[in-house]
C-alpha positions in Angstrom: 28.4 33.8 12.2 25.0 33.1 13.9 24.9 33.1 17.6 24.8 29.8 19.4 21.0 29.9 20.0 20.6 29.9 16.2 21.1 26.1 16.4 17.8 25.6 18.3 15.1 23.9 16.3 11.4 23.2 16.9 10.3 19.7 16.2 7.0 18.1 17.2 5.3 21.5 18.1 1.6 22.3 17.5 1.4 23.6 14.0 -0.4 26.8 13.0 -2.6 27.0 9.9 -0.8 27.9 6.6 -3.7 30.2 5.6 -5.5 33.0 7.4 -8.3 35.4 6.4 -8.3 39.2 6.6 -10.5 41.9 5.3 -9.6 44.4 2.6 -12.2 47.1 2.2 -14.7 44.9 4.0 -14.0 42.0 1.6 -12.6 38.7 3.0 -9.3 37.7 1.5 -7.4 34.4 2.1 -3.7 34.9 2.6 -0.6 33.0 3.7 -0.4 33.0 7.5 3.1 34.6 7.7 4.0 36.3 11.0 5.0 39.9 10.8 8.4 41.3 11.9 9.1 45.0 11.6 12.5 46.2 10.5 14.4 49.2 12.1 14.9 52.4 10.0 17.9 50.9 8.1 18.4 49.1 4.8 17.5 45.7 6.3 14.4 44.7 4.4 15.8 41.5 3.0 17.0 39.8 6.2 13.8 40.8 7.9 11.8 39.4 5.1 13.8 36.2 5.3 13.1 36.1 9.0 9.4 36.2 8.4 9.6 33.4 5.9 11.7 31.2 8.3 9.2 31.9 11.1 6.3 30.8 8.9 8.0 27.5 8.2 8.9 27.0 11.9 5.2 27.5 12.8 3.6 25.5 10.0 6.0 22.5 9.5 7.6 19.9 11.7 10.9 19.9 9.8 13.4 21.3 12.4 13.9 24.8 11.0 16.8 26.6 12.8 15.9 29.5 15.1 17.7 32.3 13.3 17.2 35.9 14.5 17.2 38.9 12.2 20.6 39.7 13.7 21.9 36.2 12.7 20.5 36.7 9.2 22.1 40.2 8.8 25.5 38.5 9.6 24.9 35.5 7.3 23.8 37.7 4.4 26.6 40.3 5.1 24.0 43.0 5.0 25.2 46.6 5.3 22.6 48.6 7.3 23.4 51.7 5.1 23.6 49.9 1.8 21.4 46.8 2.1 22.0 43.3 0.9 23.9 42.3 -2.3 21.4 39.7 -3.6 23.3 37.0 -5.6 23.1 33.2 -6.1 26.2 32.9 -3.9 24.5 34.9 -1.2 21.4 32.7 -1.3 23.5 29.5 -1.4 25.3 30.6 1.8 21.9 31.5 3.4 20.5 28.1 2.5 23.4 26.4 4.3 22.2 28.0 7.5 18.5 27.7 7.0 18.4 24.0 6.0 16.1 22.2 5.4 14.7 25.5 3.9 16.6 26.7 0.9 16.2 29.9 -1.1 16.7 30.6 -4.9 16.2 33.5 -7.2 13.8 33.5 -10.1 12.0 35.8 -12.5 8.4 36.1 -11.4 5.0 37.3 -12.6 1.4 36.8 -11.6 1.3 33.1 -12.5 4.4 32.5 -10.3 2.7 34.3 -7.4 -0.4 32.2 -7.8 1.7 29.0 -8.1 3.5 29.9 -4.8 0.2 30.6 -3.1 -1.2 27.2 -4.3 1.9 25.5 -2.9 1.6 27.4 0.4 5.0 29.0 -0.1 5.6 32.7 0.8 8.0 34.2 -1.7 10.0 37.4 -1.2 9.4 40.0 -3.9 12.1 42.5 -4.9 10.5 45.7 -6.3 11.2 49.4 -6.5 9.2 51.0 -3.6 10.1 54.6 -4.5 8.8 54.1 -8.0 5.5 52.7 -6.6 4.9 55.9 -4.5 6.4 58.7 -6.5 7.1 57.2 -10.0 10.9 57.8 -9.6 13.3 55.0 -9.4 15.1 54.4 -6.1 16.7 51.4 -4.3 15.2 48.0 -4.5 13.0 46.8 -1.6 12.0 43.4 -0.3 8.6 42.3 0.9 6.9 39.0 1.7 4.0 38.0 -0.6 0.8 36.8 1.2 -1.9 36.8 -1.5 -3.9 39.0 -3.9 -7.2 40.0 -5.2 -8.0 41.2 -8.8 -6.9 44.7 -7.8 -4.7 44.4 -4.8 -1.5 42.6 -3.8 -1.1 41.9 -0.1 2.3 41.7 1.6 4.0 41.7 4.9 6.3 44.7 4.3 8.9 44.9 7.0 9.0 48.7 6.5 5.4 49.6 5.6 3.5 47.2 7.9 1.5 44.0 8.2 -1.0 43.0 5.5 0.0 46.0 3.4 -2.3 46.3 0.3 -0.6 47.6 -2.9 -2.5 48.5 -6.0 -1.8 45.5 -8.2 -1.2 47.4 -11.5 1.2 49.9 -10.0 3.0 47.2 -8.0 3.6 45.2 -11.2 5.2 48.3 -12.7 7.5 48.8 -9.7 8.3 45.1 -9.7 9.1 45.1 -13.5 11.9 47.7 -12.8 13.6 45.1 -10.7 13.1 42.5 -13.5 10.3 40.8 -11.6 12.9 39.3 -9.2 11.5 36.8 -6.7 13.2 34.8 -4.0 11.4 31.5 -3.5 11.9 29.3 -0.4 11.3 25.6 -0.5 11.8 22.6 1.7 15.0 20.8 0.6 14.4 17.5 -1.1 15.4 14.3 0.7 18.9 13.2 -0.2 19.1 10.4 -2.7 18.6 7.1 -0.9 17.0 3.7 -1.7 13.9 5.1 0.0 13.6 7.8 -2.7 12.8 5.1 -5.3 9.5 4.8 -3.6 8.8 8.5 -3.0 7.5 11.0 -5.5 9.0 14.5 -5.2 7.7 17.9 -6.4 9.1 19.4 -9.6 11.5 22.3 -9.0 9.8 25.7 -9.2 11.3 27.8 -12.0 
């Protein structure tokens, strides 16, 4: 279970911009302004990726996101440091109970889905085969937080490889395909059904 301080929330704080600008090969690139958190040398990429996403929403939204540390998330996700995280709908449902009003769901991705998330200012977590990317041999799946892309590069906050890590887009897509283009998309939970909702419009669910 999360530690007691995990219940702390930030409401009414000064918000940081949702976008930032970096340079890749001296070319300016607009990216999602997700803070970087480095993982230790264990199979902890998914909880650390989730931690970055939560921190992004804590900094950019006044919605009372819980202050969950990577250690809290490792416990919630039942992550084994030697084996990693078993990623299932049940796992993400449990995670979403602790991260409310942020909820997480699995989808099958692709370039258009990445562009859609970027337009909606949402940083998704991509599950790809990192070993295949580097040596063209399949290994364990790896999680990384998508920040943006160019025509030839995909930029992520990779908890293992580093901040603003630029992957070759074509090779990354091959490594992502091995994991069936799995993508975990966070979103702000919709308002519960009330009379007020009759006067509010809500976004369509991303699929």
